[in-house]
C-alpha positions in Angstrom: -45.4 -20.3 56.1 -45.9 -20.0 59.9 -49.5 -20.4 61.1 -51.2 -17.5 62.9 -52.5 -20.1 65.3 -48.8 -20.2 66.4 -47.6 -16.7 65.9 -50.7 -14.6 66.2 -51.0 -14.5 70.0 -51.0 -10.9 71.2 -51.4 -9.6 67.6 -54.1 -7.2 68.6 -51.7 -5.4 70.9 -49.7 -3.9 68.1 -51.9 -4.2 65.0 -54.8 -1.9 64.8 -56.3 0.5 62.2 -54.5 3.7 61.4 -57.2 6.3 60.6 -55.4 7.7 57.6 -54.9 4.3 56.0 -58.5 3.4 56.9 -59.7 6.5 55.1 -57.9 5.5 51.9 -59.4 2.0 52.2 -62.9 3.4 52.7 -62.4 5.6 49.6 -61.3 2.6 47.6 -64.5 0.7 48.7 -66.6 3.4 47.0 -70.3 3.2 47.5 -70.3 -0.4 48.6 -72.7 -1.0 51.5 -71.8 -4.6 52.2 -68.2 -5.8 52.6 -66.6 -9.2 53.1 -63.2 -8.8 54.8 -61.1 -11.9 53.7 -58.2 -12.9 56.0 -59.6 -10.5 58.5 -57.3 -11.2 61.4 -58.3 -9.3 64.6 -60.5 -6.9 62.6 -58.3 -4.0 61.5 -59.7 -1.7 58.8 -63.2 -3.2 58.8 -65.7 -0.4 58.0 -68.0 0.3 61.0 -70.5 2.2 58.9 -71.3 -0.5 56.4 -72.6 -4.1 56.7 -69.4 -6.0 57.1 -68.7 -9.7 57.4 -65.3 -11.3 58.1 -63.5 -14.5 57.2 -60.4 -15.7 59.0 -58.7 -19.1 59.1 -56.9 -18.8 62.5 -58.9 -19.4 65.7 -56.1 -17.6 67.6 -56.9 -14.4 65.5 -60.6 -14.9 65.8 -60.4 -15.0 69.6 -58.7 -11.6 69.6 -61.5 -9.9 67.7 -63.5 -7.3 69.7 -67.1 -8.1 70.7 -68.1 -5.1 68.5 -66.2 -6.4 65.5 -68.0 -7.7 62.4 -69.4 -11.3 62.5 -66.7 -13.7 61.6 -66.7 -17.1 59.9 -63.7 -19.4 60.1 -62.5 -20.4 56.7 -60.1 -19.9 53.8 -59.9 -17.5 50.9 -59.7 -20.3 48.4 -63.2 -21.6 49.4 -65.3 -18.7 50.6 -68.5 -19.9 52.3 -70.5 -17.1 50.7 -72.9 -17.1 47.7 -71.9 -15.6 44.4 -72.4 -11.8 44.2 -73.6 -11.8 47.9 -71.7 -8.6 48.9 -70.9 -5.3 47.2 -67.2 -5.5 47.8 -64.5 -8.0 48.9 -61.6 -6.6 50.9 -58.2 -8.1 51.7 -55.7 -6.2 53.9 -52.1 -7.4 53.9 -53.1 -11.0 53.7 -53.0 -12.2 50.1 -49.3 -13.1 50.5 -50.2 -15.7 53.1 -52.7 -17.6 50.9 -51.5 -21.0 49.6 -53.3 -20.5 46.3 -53.6 -16.8 45.7 -55.1 -17.1 42.2 -58.0 -19.2 43.5 -58.5 -16.9 46.5 -58.6 -13.9 44.2 -61.1 -15.6 41.9 -63.2 -16.4 45.0 -63.2 -12.7 46.0 -64.3 -11.8 42.4 -67.0 -14.4 42.6 -68.7 -13.1 45.8 -68.3 -9.4 45.0 -70.9 -7.6 42.9 -69.0 -4.4 42.5 -65.4 -4.4 43.4 -62.4 -6.1 45.0 -59.9 -4.0 47.1 -56.5 -5.4 48.2 -53.8 -3.7 50.3 -50.4 -5.2 49.5 -46.9 -3.9 48.6 -44.7 -3.3 45.6 -41.6 -5.5 46.2 -39.2 -3.3 44.2 -40.0 -0.2 46.3 -40.1 -2.2 49.5 -36.5 -3.5 49.0 -35.2 0.1 49.0 -36.5 0.5 52.6 -33.5 1.2 54.9 -34.5 -1.6 57.3 -34.4 -4.2 54.5 -31.5 -2.8 52.5 -29.1 -2.2 55.4 -30.0 -4.5 58.3 -32.1 -7.4 57.1 -31.4 -8.2 53.5 -32.7 -11.7 54.1 -36.1 -10.1 54.0 -35.8 -9.8 50.3 -35.4 -13.6 50.0 -38.5 -14.2 52.3 -40.7 -11.6 50.7 -40.0 -12.0 47.0 -42.0 -15.3 46.7 -44.8 -13.8 48.8 -45.1 -10.5 47.1 -48.3 -9.8 45.1 -47.5 -8.2 41.8 -50.1 -6.3 39.8 -49.7 -8.9 37.1 -50.7 -11.6 39.6 -54.0 -9.8 40.2 -55.1 -8.8 36.7 -55.5 -12.5 35.6 -58.1 -13.4 38.2 -59.6 -9.9 38.6 -59.2 -8.1 35.3 -58.3 -4.5 34.9 -57.2 -2.8 38.1 -56.4 0.7 39.5 -53.3 0.9 41.7 -53.2 3.6 44.4 -50.1 4.5 46.5 -50.6 4.4 50.2 -47.9 6.5 52.0 -47.2 5.5 55.6 -47.5 8.3 58.2 -44.5 8.8 60.5 -46.7 8.2 63.5 -48.6 5.3 62.1 -50.6 3.5 64.9 -50.8 0.2 63.1 -47.6 -1.9 63.8 -47.1 -3.5 60.4 -43.7 -3.9 59.0 -43.1 -0.5 57.5 -44.9 1.5 60.1 -41.8 2.5 62.1 -39.6 3.9 59.3 -39.0 7.1 61.4 -38.9 5.2 64.7 -36.2 2.7 64.2 -35.8 1.7 67.9 -39.2 0.0 67.6 -37.7 -2.8 65.6 -35.6 -3.7 68.6 -38.8 -4.5 70.6 -39.7 -8.2 70.5 -43.4 -7.3 71.0 -43.4 -5.2 67.9 -41.7 -7.9 65.9 -44.2 -10.5 67.1 -46.9 -8.7 65.1 -44.9 -8.9 61.9 -44.9 -12.4 60.2 -41.6 -11.9 58.4 -39.6 -12.3 61.6 -41.1 -15.8 62.1 -39.6 -16.7 58.8 -36.1 -15.5 59.7 -33.3 -17.6 61.0 -32.1 -16.7 64.5 -28.7 -15.9 63.1 -30.1 -13.4 60.6 -32.4 -11.9 63.2 -29.7 -11.4 65.9 -27.1 -10.1 63.4 -29.5 -7.4 62.0 -30.7 -6.4 65.5 -27.2 -6.0 66.8 -26.2 -3.8 63.8 -29.3 -1.6 64.2 -28.8 -1.3 67.9 -25.2 -0.3 67.5 -25.9 2.3 64.8 -28.7 3.8 66.9 -26.4 4.0 69.9 -23.5 5.6 68.0 -25.7 8.0 66.1 -24.8 6.4 62.7 -28.4 5.7 61.8 -29.5 9.2 62.6 -26.6 10.7 60.5 -27.3 8.4 57.5 -31.1 8.9 57.6 -31.4 12.5 58.8 -33.4 13.3 55.7 -36.2 11.0 57.0 -36.5 12.9 60.3 -38.3 15.8 58.8 -40.8 13.8 56.7 -44.4 13.2 57.8 -45.0 10.3 55.5 -43.1 7.9 53.2 -43.8 5.7 50.2 -42.5 2.2 51.2 -44.3 0.4 48.4 -47.7 -0.2 50.0 -50.4 -0.2 47.4 -54.2 -0.5 47.1 -55.2 -2.6 44.1 -58.8 -1.9 43.1 -60.7 -4.0 40.6 -64.1 -2.7 39.5 -67.1 -4.7 38.3 
C-alpha cells in the first residue's frame, strides 16, 4: 500500500468537501456534539459546527490541513490515543481500506465513541460496474477487491449497522475516484489522478493502456455515444455507502 507521505503531496488541491455529501455525513452523525475524524487527511468532511478532533498518520497530509481545521494528532486507527467513550461519534471517510488491521481500527473507533460510528466506503460489486473500471481499467478490480470494506467486515467489530446509499453529484467538487463519472476527460489529468490512491497501485502499462483507450474514445465520440444516458443524469449510484453503527 503506498504511503500518503509519498503520494499525498498536493492532495488538498483536488480533494475537498462536497456540500451534498457533507450534508449526508452530518445527518448520519445525528446529535453527536463531539467527533473524532479517524484517517482525517487534509480535513475534508470535518463538521465545523461541532467539537471535532482529527487523527492522521501521514505528516504530509497533516501539513496540508488549513489553519482553521480541527486540531489533529498524528497516529493510527489501530491505536487511537483517546480515552474510551471520550467522543460522541467516530468518523472515517474513505480511509478504512488503507488500514493494515481494519478490524482493530474499527474496534478502536467503537471504543472511543459513546454514541455511534460513521464510515464512508463503497460497495465493491456496484463499483465494478462503473464504466471507468469496467471498460478502461479492469485492473482496478484486482486492486480494490482486497481493500473493499464489506458490511460483513464491519458488523463483527461494530455490531448492527444501517447502510445508506450516497449518490454522487455530476458536478461533485471532491475529486475522489468516482467523482468524474460525467466528466470523463478529468481522468486524463495527472493532477486529478494524483489525488486518487488507486493509480499509485497500478502498473505503468495498465495506466497508459487505459488512458490511451479513454482518450481515443473521447476524441472519436465513442464514449459519448456509448454513455449518452449518463449525460442527462444529475447524480449516480457508484456504490458509495455510509455505514452507521449506533450505541
